[in-house]
C-alpha positions as CSV (number, residue, x, y, z in Angstrom):
1,X,11.7,12.9,292.5
2,X,11.1,16.4,293.8
3,X,7.7,18.0,294.2
4,X,7.2,21.6,292.9
5,X,5.7,24.0,295.3
6,X,2.1,25.3,294.5
7,X,1.8,28.2,292.1
8,X,2.0,31.5,293.9
9,X,-1.2,33.4,293.9
10,X,-2.0,37.0,293.5
11,X,-4.8,38.4,295.9
12,X,-6.3,41.6,294.2
13,X,-7.6,44.5,296.4
14,X,-11.4,45.0,296.3
15,X,-13.0,46.8,293.3
16,X,-14.0,50.5,293.3
17,X,-17.5,51.2,294.7
18,X,-20.0,50.9,291.8
19,X,-21.6,53.9,290.2
20,X,-25.3,54.5,291.0
21,X,-27.7,52.8,288.7
22,X,-31.1,53.7,287.3
23,X,-34.1,51.9,289.0
24,X,-36.6,52.1,286.3
25,X,-34.5,51.6,283.2
26,X,-31.1,50.7,281.8
27,X,-27.8,51.8,282.9
28,X,-26.1,54.4,285.2
29,X,-27.8,57.5,286.4
30,X,-25.2,59.8,285.0
31,X,-25.6,58.6,281.4
32,X,-28.4,58.4,278.9
33,X,-30.2,60.1,276.0
34,X,-32.3,63.1,276.6
35,X,-33.7,66.2,274.8
36,X,-31.8,69.4,275.5
37,X,-33.2,72.9,276.0
38,X,-33.1,73.4,272.2
39,X,-35.1,70.3,271.4
40,X,-32.0,68.3,270.3
41,X,-31.1,64.7,271.3
42,X,-27.8,64.6,273.4
43,X,-26.1,61.9,275.4
44,X,-25.3,62.8,278.9
45,X,-22.3,62.1,281.2
46,X,-18.7,61.3,280.4
47,X,-18.7,57.5,280.5
48,X,-18.8,56.7,276.7
49,X,-17.3,58.3,273.6
50,X,-20.6,59.5,272.6
51,X,-21.2,61.2,276.0
52,X,-21.6,65.0,276.0
53,X,-22.4,64.9,272.2
54,X,-25.5,66.1,270.3
55,X,-27.0,63.7,268.0
56,X,-29.1,65.7,265.5
57,X,-29.9,62.9,263.0
58,X,-31.6,60.4,265.2
59,X,-35.1,61.6,265.4
60,X,-35.4,62.7,261.9
61,X,-34.1,59.3,260.6
62,X,-36.5,57.4,262.9
63,X,-39.4,59.5,261.6
64,X,-38.6,58.4,258.1
65,X,-38.3,54.6,259.0
66,X,-41.4,54.6,261.2
67,X,-43.3,56.8,258.9
68,X,-44.6,59.1,261.7
69,X,-43.5,62.4,263.2
70,X,-41.5,62.4,266.3
71,X,-41.9,65.7,268.1
72,X,-39.0,65.9,270.7
73,X,-41.4,67.8,273.0
74,X,-44.2,65.2,272.8
75,X,-43.1,62.9,275.6
76,X,-45.0,60.1,277.3
77,X,-43.7,61.0,280.9
78,X,-43.4,58.0,283.3
79,X,-46.0,57.7,286.1
80,X,-44.4,58.3,289.4
81,X,-44.4,56.6,291.7
82,X,-45.1,53.2,290.4
83,X,-47.5,51.4,293.0
84,X,-45.6,48.7,294.9
85,X,-47.6,45.6,296.1
86,X,-48.0,45.3,299.9
87,X,-45.5,43.0,301.7
88,X,-46.1,39.4,302.6
89,X,-44.0,39.2,305.8
90,X,-42.7,36.0,307.3
91,X,-41.9,37.3,310.9
92,X,-39.7,34.4,312.2
93,X,-37.5,34.5,309.0
94,X,-37.1,38.3,309.2
95,X,-36.3,38.1,312.9
96,X,-33.5,35.8,312.5
97,X,-32.1,37.5,309.4
98,X,-32.0,40.9,311.1
99,X,-30.3,39.3,314.0
100,X,-27.6,37.8,311.7
101,X,-27.0,40.5,309.1
102,X,-26.2,44.1,309.6
103,X,-29.2,46.5,309.3
104,X,-27.8,48.0,306.0
105,X,-27.8,44.5,304.4
106,X,-31.6,43.9,304.9
107,X,-34.3,46.2,303.3
108,X,-38.1,46.2,303.0
109,X,-37.9,49.6,301.3
110,X,-40.7,49.7,298.7
111,X,-38.5,51.2,295.9
112,X,-35.8,48.6,296.7
113,X,-38.2,45.8,296.5
114,X,-39.6,47.1,293.3
115,X,-36.3,47.2,291.6
116,X,-35.5,43.6,292.6
117,X,-38.7,42.5,291.1
118,X,-38.0,43.0,287.4
119,X,-35.2,43.0,284.8
120,X,-35.1,44.7,281.5
121,X,-37.6,43.3,279.0
122,X,-39.7,46.0,277.5
123,X,-42.6,44.7,279.8
124,X,-40.5,45.2,282.9
125,X,-39.6,48.7,282.0
126,X,-43.1,49.5,280.9
127,X,-44.6,48.2,284.1
128,X,-41.9,50.0,286.2
129,X,-42.9,53.3,284.4
130,X,-46.5,53.2,283.5
131,X,-48.0,49.9,284.8
132,X,-47.8,47.9,287.9
133,X,-46.4,44.5,289.2
134,X,-48.7,42.0,290.7
135,X,-46.0,40.7,293.1
136,X,-42.5,41.8,294.0
137,X,-40.0,40.5,296.6
138,X,-41.1,41.3,300.1
139,X,-37.6,41.5,301.6
140,X,-34.1,42.2,299.9
141,X,-30.9,40.8,301.6
142,X,-27.2,41.1,300.7
143,X,-25.1,38.2,301.8
144,X,-21.3,39.1,301.8
145,X,-20.0,35.5,302.3
146,X,-20.9,31.9,301.3
147,X,-21.7,31.4,305.0
148,X,-24.4,34.0,304.7
149,X,-25.9,32.4,301.7
150,X,-25.8,29.1,303.4
151,X,-27.6,30.5,306.4
152,X,-30.4,32.2,304.1
153,X,-31.0,29.0,302.3
154,X,-31.3,26.8,305.4
155,X,-33.6,29.3,307.2
156,X,-35.8,29.8,304.1
157,X,-36.3,26.1,303.9
158,X,-37.2,25.8,307.5
159,X,-39.5,28.8,307.5
160,X,-41.1,28.1,304.0
161,X,-39.8,31.3,302.4
162,X,-39.1,31.6,298.6
163,X,-35.8,32.8,297.6
164,X,-35.0,34.5,294.2
165,X,-31.1,35.0,293.4
166,X,-30.4,38.5,292.0
167,X,-27.2,39.7,290.3
168,X,-27.2,42.7,288.0
169,X,-31.0,42.7,287.3
170,X,-30.2,42.9,283.6
171,X,-32.1,39.8,282.3
172,X,-34.5,40.2,279.3
173,X,-36.7,37.1,279.8
174,X,-38.9,38.1,282.7
175,X,-36.6,36.0,285.0
176,X,-37.0,38.2,288.0
177,X,-40.8,38.6,287.8
178,X,-42.3,37.2,291.0
179,X,-45.1,34.6,290.5
180,X,-48.3,36.3,291.2
181,X,-49.8,33.2,292.8
182,X,-46.9,32.8,295.2
183,X,-48.3,32.8,298.8
184,X,-45.1,32.6,300.7
185,X,-42.8,35.5,301.5
186,X,-40.5,36.2,298.6
187,X,-36.8,37.2,299.5
188,X,-34.5,38.6,296.9
189,X,-30.9,37.4,297.5
190,X,-28.7,40.2,296.0
191,X,-25.2,39.0,295.6
192,X,-23.6,42.3,294.7
193,X,-21.7,42.5,297.9
194,X,-19.9,39.2,296.9
195,X,-17.9,40.9,294.1
196,X,-14.2,40.1,294.7
197,X,-11.6,38.3,292.6
198,X,-10.4,36.2,295.5
199,X,-7.2,35.2,293.8
200,X,-5.4,34.9,290.5
201,X,-3.1,31.9,289.7
202,X,-0.6,33.3,287.0
203,X,1.1,29.9,286.4
204,X,-2.2,28.1,285.7
205,X,-4.1,30.9,284.2
206,X,-7.1,30.7,286.5
207,X,-8.8,33.0,288.8
208,X,-11.5,32.5,291.6
209,X,-14.2,35.1,291.3
210,X,-17.3,35.7,293.4
211,X,-20.6,35.4,291.7
212,X,-21.8,38.9,292.4
213,X,-18.9,40.5,290.5
214,X,-19.9,42.5,287.5
215,X,-17.9,42.5,284.2
216,X,-16.5,45.9,285.0
217,X,-15.5,44.8,288.4
218,X,-13.8,41.7,287.1
219,X,-11.9,43.5,284.5
220,X,-10.8,46.2,287.0
221,X,-9.5,43.6,289.5
222,X,-7.8,41.4,286.9
223,X,-6.4,44.3,284.8
224,X,-4.4,45.7,287.7
225,X,-2.3,42.6,287.4
226,X,-2.2,42.1,283.8
227,X,-4.9,39.7,283.1
228,X,-8.4,39.7,281.6
229,X,-11.4,37.2,281.5
230,X,-12.4,38.4,277.9
231,X,-16.1,37.7,278.6
232,X,-17.8,40.8,277.3
233,X,-21.6,40.5,276.7
234,X,-23.4,43.7,275.7
235,X,-24.4,44.0,279.4
236,X,-20.9,43.6,280.8
237,X,-21.0,46.7,282.7
238,X,-23.9,45.7,284.9
239,X,-24.4,41.9,284.5
240,X,-22.5,39.6,287.0
241,X,-20.6,36.3,286.8
242,X,-23.5,34.5,288.6
243,X,-25.9,35.8,286.0
244,X,-23.7,34.7,283.1
245,X,-23.6,31.1,284.7
246,X,-27.3,31.1,285.3
247,X,-28.2,32.1,281.7
248,X,-25.4,30.2,279.8
249,X,-24.0,33.6,278.5
250,X,-22.0,34.5,275.5
251,X,-19.8,37.6,274.9
252,X,-18.8,39.7,272.0
253,X,-15.2,38.4,272.1
254,X,-16.0,34.7,272.3
255,X,-14.0,33.9,269.2
256,X,-10.9,34.4,271.2
257,X,-11.9,33.6,274.8
258,X,-14.9,31.3,274.5
259,X,-18.4,31.4,276.0
260,X,-19.1,31.1,279.6
261,X,-19.2,27.4,279.5
262,X,-15.7,27.4,278.0
263,X,-14.3,29.6,280.8
264,X,-15.7,28.0,283.9
265,X,-13.7,25.2,285.4
266,X,-15.6,24.7,288.7
267,X,-18.5,26.4,290.5
268,X,-19.3,26.7,294.2
269,X,-23.0,26.9,295.1
270,X,-25.4,26.5,297.8
271,X,-28.6,24.4,297.1
272,X,-31.5,23.5,299.4
273,X,-30.0,20.0,299.6
274,X,-26.5,21.1,300.5
275,X,-23.5,22.7,299.0
276,X,-21.8,22.1,295.6
277,X,-18.2,22.6,296.7
278,X,-15.4,23.9,294.7
279,X,-13.0,21.2,293.6
280,X,-9.6,21.6,292.0
281,X,-9.9,23.5,288.8
282,X,-8.5,20.8,286.5
283,X,-8.1,21.2,282.7
284,X,-10.7,18.5,281.9
285,X,-12.5,15.7,283.8
286,X,-14.5,12.6,282.7
287,X,-16.6,12.0,285.8
288,X,-20.0,11.3,284.4
289,X,-22.7,14.1,285.1
290,X,-20.8,17.0,287.0
291,X,-23.5,18.5,289.2
292,X,-21.9,21.8,289.2
293,X,-22.4,21.9,285.3
294,X,-26.1,21.6,285.9
295,X,-26.0,25.1,287.2
296,X,-25.0,26.5,283.9
297,X,-28.3,27.7,282.4
298,X,-30.3,26.7,285.4
299,X,-31.6,30.4,285.8
300,X,-31.8,30.4,289.6
301,X,-33.8,27.2,289.8
302,X,-31.4,24.7,291.4
303,X,-29.0,26.6,293.5
304,X,-27.2,29.9,294.2
305,X,-23.7,30.1,292.7
306,X,-21.4,31.9,295.1
307,X,-18.2,31.7,293.3
308,X,-16.4,29.9,290.3
309,X,-12.9,29.2,289.2
310,X,-12.3,30.4,285.7
311,X,-9.8,30.5,282.9
312,X,-8.1,34.0,282.6
313,X,-5.7,35.3,280.0
314,X,-2.8,37.8,279.9
315,X,-4.1,41.1,278.6
316,X,-3.4,41.1,274.9
317,X,-0.4,42.9,273.5
318,X,-2.3,44.4,270.7
319,X,-5.9,45.6,270.3
320,X,-7.0,46.8,266.8
321,X,-10.3,47.6,265.3
322,X,-11.4,47.4,261.7
323,X,-14.5,47.8,259.6
324,X,-15.6,46.8,256.0
325,X,-18.4,47.9,253.8
326,X,-20.2,45.3,251.7
327,X,-22.6,45.9,248.9
328,X,-25.3,43.6,250.3
329,X,-26.1,41.5,253.4
330,X,-25.6,38.4,251.2
331,X,-22.1,39.5,250.3
332,X,-21.1,40.3,254.0
333,X,-22.7,37.0,255.1
334,X,-20.5,35.0,252.6
335,X,-17.5,36.9,253.9
336,X,-18.4,35.6,257.5
337,X,-18.7,32.1,256.4
338,X,-15.2,32.2,254.8
339,X,-13.8,34.1,257.9
340,X,-15.1,31.2,260.1
341,X,-13.5,28.6,257.9
342,X,-10.2,30.5,257.5
343,X,-9.0,29.8,261.1
344,X,-8.1,33.3,261.4
345,X,-11.2,34.8,263.2
346,X,-10.7,38.1,265.0
347,X,-11.9,38.3,268.6
348,X,-15.1,39.9,267.5
349,X,-16.9,39.9,264.0
350,X,-20.3,41.5,263.7
351,X,-22.3,42.2,260.5
352,X,-25.2,44.7,260.6
353,X,-27.9,44.6,258.0
354,X,-28.7,47.8,256.0
355,X,-31.3,49.2,258.5
356,X,-29.0,48.7,261.5
357,X,-26.1,50.3,259.5
358,X,-28.3,53.3,258.9
359,X,-29.2,53.3,262.6
360,X,-25.6,53.6,263.4
361,X,-25.1,56.5,261.0
362,X,-28.1,58.2,262.6
363,X,-26.4,58.1,265.9
364,X,-23.3,59.9,264.7
365,X,-22.7,63.0,266.8
366,X,-22.9,66.6,265.5
367,X,-19.7,67.5,263.6
368,X,-17.7,70.6,263.0
369,X,-18.1,72.2,259.6
370,X,-14.8,70.7,258.4
371,X,-15.6,67.2,259.6
372,X,-19.1,67.5,257.9
373,X,-17.4,68.4,254.6
374,X,-15.0,65.4,255.0
375,X,-17.9,63.1,255.7
376,X,-19.7,64.4,252.5
377,X,-16.8,63.6,250.4
378,X,-16.4,60.1,252.0
379,X,-20.0,59.4,251.3
380,X,-19.8,60.6,247.7
381,X,-16.7,58.3,247.1
382,X,-18.6,55.3,248.4
383,X,-21.8,56.0,246.6
384,X,-20.7,57.6,243.4
385,X,-17.3,56.3,242.8
386,X,-17.4,52.8,244.2
387,X,-21.0,52.4,243.2
388,X,-22.4,51.3,246.6
389,X,-26.2,51.4,247.1
390,X,-27.2,53.3,250.3
391,X,-30.3,51.2,250.5
392,X,-28.5,47.9,250.4
393,X,-24.9,48.4,251.7
394,X,-24.1,46.8,255.1
395,X,-21.2,47.2,257.6
396,X,-19.1,44.7,259.4
397,X,-17.0,45.7,262.5
398,X,-14.0,43.8,263.6
399,X,-11.9,43.6,266.7
400,X,-8.5,41.9,266.8
401,X,-6.7,41.1,270.1
402,X,-3.5,39.1,270.7
403,X,0.1,39.2,269.9
404,X,1.4,41.4,267.2
405,X,2.0,38.4,265.0
406,X,-1.4,36.9,265.5
407,X,-3.2,40.2,265.0
408,X,-1.2,40.9,261.8
409,X,-1.9,37.5,260.4
410,X,-5.6,37.8,261.2
411,X,-5.7,41.2,259.6
412,X,-4.0,40.0,256.4
413,X,-6.4,37.0,256.1
414,X,-9.6,39.1,256.8
415,X,-8.7,41.9,254.4
416,X,-8.0,39.4,251.6
417,X,-11.4,37.7,252.3
418,X,-13.1,41.0,252.4
419,X,-11.7,42.0,249.0
420,X,-12.8,38.6,247.5
421,X,-16.3,39.4,248.5
422,X,-16.2,43.1,247.2
423,X,-15.7,44.6,250.6
424,X,-14.3,48.0,251.0
425,X,-12.1,48.8,254.1
426,X,-13.8,51.5,256.3
427,X,-11.1,51.9,259.0
428,X,-10.4,51.2,262.5
429,X,-12.0,54.4,263.7
430,X,-15.4,53.3,262.4
431,X,-14.8,49.8,263.8
432,X,-14.1,51.0,267.2
433,X,-17.0,53.5,267.2
434,X,-19.4,50.6,266.1
435,X,-18.0,48.4,268.8
436,X,-18.1,50.9,271.8
437,X,-21.5,52.2,270.5
438,X,-22.8,48.8,271.7
439,X,-22.6,49.8,275.4
440,X,-24.3,53.3,274.8
441,X,-26.9,52.1,272.5
442,X,-28.6,50.1,275.3
443,X,-29.9,53.3,276.8
444,X,-31.7,54.2,273.6
445,X,-34.6,51.8,274.1
446,X,-35.7,53.6,277.2
447,X,-35.3,57.0,275.8
448,X,-37.4,56.1,272.7
449,X,-40.1,54.5,274.9
450,X,-40.8,58.0,276.3
451,X,-41.1,59.3,272.8
452,X,-43.9,56.8,271.7
453,X,-41.6,54.1,270.3
454,X,-41.6,50.7,272.0
455,X,-38.7,48.3,271.3
456,X,-36.8,45.1,272.3
457,X,-34.1,42.8,271.2
458,X,-34.0,39.1,270.9
459,X,-31.6,36.5,269.7
460,X,-31.2,33.0,268.2
461,X,-28.6,30.6,266.9
462,X,-29.0,29.3,263.4
463,X,-27.1,26.8,261.1
464,X,-25.3,28.6,258.2
465,X,-27.7,27.1,255.8
466,X,-30.8,28.6,257.3
467,X,-29.6,31.9,258.6
468,X,-30.5,34.1,255.7
469,X,-34.0,32.5,255.4
470,X,-34.5,33.1,259.0
471,X,-33.6,36.7,258.7
472,X,-36.0,37.3,255.8
473,X,-38.9,35.1,257.3
474,X,-38.8,37.0,260.7
475,X,-38.8,40.5,259.0
476,X,-41.7,39.4,256.7
477,X,-43.7,38.0,259.7
478,X,-43.3,41.1,261.7
479,X,-44.5,43.3,258.8
480,X,-47.5,41.0,258.5
481,X,-48.4,40.9,262.2
482,X,-48.0,44.8,262.4
483,X,-50.3,45.3,259.4
484,X,-52.8,42.7,260.7
485,X,-53.2,44.7,264.0
486,X,-53.6,48.1,262.1
487,X,-50.8,49.6,264.1
488,X,-49.5,53.0,263.2
489,X,-46.7,53.7,260.6
490,X,-44.2,51.1,259.8
491,X,-42.3,48.6,262.1
492,X,-38.5,48.8,262.6
493,X,-37.1,45.3,262.4
494,X,-33.3,44.8,261.8
495,X,-30.9,42.1,262.4
496,X,-27.1,41.7,262.9
497,X,-24.9,38.6,263.1
498,X,-23.0,38.8,266.4
499,X,-21.2,35.5,266.8
500,X,-19.7,32.9,264.5
501,X,-19.5,29.0,265.0
502,X,-18.2,26.3,262.7
503,X,-21.9,25.2,262.2
504,X,-23.7,28.5,262.3
505,X,-24.2,32.0,263.7
506,X,-26.0,34.0,266.3
507,X,-28.6,36.4,264.9
508,X,-29.6,39.5,267.1
509,X,-32.9,41.1,266.0
510,X,-34.2,44.6,267.0
511,X,-37.9,45.3,266.9
512,X,-39.7,48.4,267.4
513,X,-43.0,50.3,266.5
514,X,-44.7,53.7,267.2
515,X,-47.3,53.2,269.8
516,X,-49.0,56.5,270.2
517,X,-52.8,55.7,270.2
518,X,-52.3,52.1,270.6
519,X,-54.2,50.5,273.5
520,X,-52.1,48.3,275.8
521,X,-48.9,48.8,273.7
522,X,-46.7,46.6,275.9
523,X,-49.2,43.6,275.5
524,X,-49.3,44.4,271.7
525,X,-45.6,44.4,271.5
526,X,-45.3,41.1,273.4
527,X,-47.7,39.6,270.8
528,X,-45.4,40.7,267.9
529,X,-42.4,39.4,269.7
530,X,-44.0,36.0,270.3
531,X,-44.9,35.9,266.6
532,X,-41.3,36.5,265.7
533,X,-40.2,33.8,268.1
534,X,-42.6,31.5,266.5
535,X,-41.2,32.2,263.1
536,X,-37.7,31.7,264.2
537,X,-38.5,28.2,265.6
538,X,-40.4,27.4,262.5
539,X,-37.5,28.6,260.2
540,X,-34.9,26.4,262.1
541,X,-33.5,28.8,264.7
542,X,-33.0,28.1,268.4
543,X,-35.2,29.3,271.4
544,X,-32.3,31.2,272.8
545,X,-28.6,31.8,272.2
546,X,-27.5,33.4,275.4
547,X,-30.5,35.3,276.9
548,X,-31.9,32.2,278.5
549,X,-35.5,31.2,278.9
550,X,-36.9,32.8,282.1
551,X,-40.7,33.1,282.0
552,X,-40.9,34.9,278.6
553,X,-39.8,32.1,276.6
554,X,-41.0,29.1,278.8
555,X,-44.3,28.4,276.8
556,X,-42.1,27.6,273.8
557,X,-40.1,24.9,275.6
558,X,-42.4,22.0,274.5
559,X,-41.2,22.9,271.0
560,X,-37.6,22.4,271.7
561,X,-37.6,19.5,274.4
562,X,-39.4,16.2,274.0
563,X,-42.0,15.2,276.8
564,X,-39.4,12.9,278.4
565,X,-36.8,15.8,278.5
566,X,-39.3,18.1,280.1
567,X,-40.2,15.6,282.7
568,X,-36.5,15.0,283.4
569,X,-36.0,18.6,284.0
570,X,-39.0,18.8,286.3
571,X,-37.8,15.7,288.2
572,X,-34.3,17.2,288.7
573,X,-35.8,20.4,290.2
574,X,-37.9,18.3,292.6
575,X,-34.9,16.3,293.6
576,X,-32.6,19.1,294.3
577,X,-35.2,21.6,295.6
578,X,-38.2,19.5,296.8
579,X,-39.6,22.3,298.8
580,X,-39.3,24.9,295.9
581,X,-37.2,27.2,298.1
582,X,-35.7,28.6,294.9
583,X,-39.1,29.5,293.6
584,X,-38.3,31.8,290.8
585,X,-40.4,29.8,288.4
586,X,-38.1,30.1,285.4
587,X,-38.0,27.8,282.4
């Protein structure tokens, strides 16, 4: 019997150089919200559909929700520069590293060190602008190969240095915060130079991708050859494959492409006890506990992932957006349940509550006179003719991807279910705008922070039967905690459903309050966030759906793991890293 030759592989060219990122806040330096010379909100740059547009309704709407005035000229300007803790140098380690790596791949610059010592929790951004960090990395290194990583891990173990893996720096769990009590030198291992798609195997539908590649870089390289990974978290522009593996990530299009654990077939990693080597990327194996799988969700505690083989997909023939208005969150939620059970789920289905729907409307760019007139007619039709209540109505955004036949079948099924639940089609343009706004809206928290509004998002997964109670209970708890502390105005607390499963959903909460006149506002916000998370757990939700645990949520672990499970996790860490070389201290 003949033997077929191996599948021919494609070897993509490297990605384009990345755009410059902000150091003390979210995103790219060329993009963001700001106040223009006339005192109006605008979004800068040209990267997003909202870029270059005026957004006149944002601050007036926020004033009404928060119950306090927001003067565009009243700004809490960040302190500059933020103090950087002194270095703890390990001279033998640094001497060998500088001999091994080129000078441009080793840095002790204070600003570089500071950026590698935090992610994007509100506490991180607050301390980067107005506070201080007790400890940050003492050195930053950029390996370019697996051999470089292997060298760094072995040297760190020998010289008693603490290593902290770094990808896109986008975490929202304090995962990059250095332990204040750490006496050893701390070295940030930045993997962003390992950003290649090494190969694509078209016959098997797989690709080998380096751990430091961002979602943008992955899609750029795959897309040139007609492929996609389809993994699109809100942070996809900046977060990396290694970070997705470390946090057990999920993406907006998981209905079609799966979560990260569904996409990863094998992982290569370096641990203090040796390499976990890439094996053949088989469709499925039954081999007991696969050590490589332990890295998924390990948050930098067990090893440094260097590459992975993943499933990839031909770029979809058709990509269409849609949106539906419902009279209430309850009606929209019932629609989602039926969509899940229909077997015709679009790639992405997201339901916003009324407050978040209003928020999206407030972010609409300034319109021409004709467009304003048209919007007024549309609003009058929805409210007066169709009888929707502006204080209760909600919106669901839809993204369909696949063949023409698949997308058409999904659209027919979804439209029929929407009508069954009293939904009103709101068009593909609104659906696309809502989907794309996800990437630009991430910038708004840092903008509002300078205008006396402190905010953060957090997520959970919940069974279908408990989801609406979790939404109501968390909102009620936030209002109670806000009132208990005598905080100014009213809190902002909204929710959207972002992912569907046969047994439940992912809920994504947004929390904010006006902090002018509040002492230690970042600490007060942390108290409210902990109270909300306490309520989530008490009401039947998970500790995390895709953000991970880090240090922020670690105190809650005893509520989700039995003592024996916690000890098992601790023993695994001691067995794989007995010297705590990977001393990030995450949950």
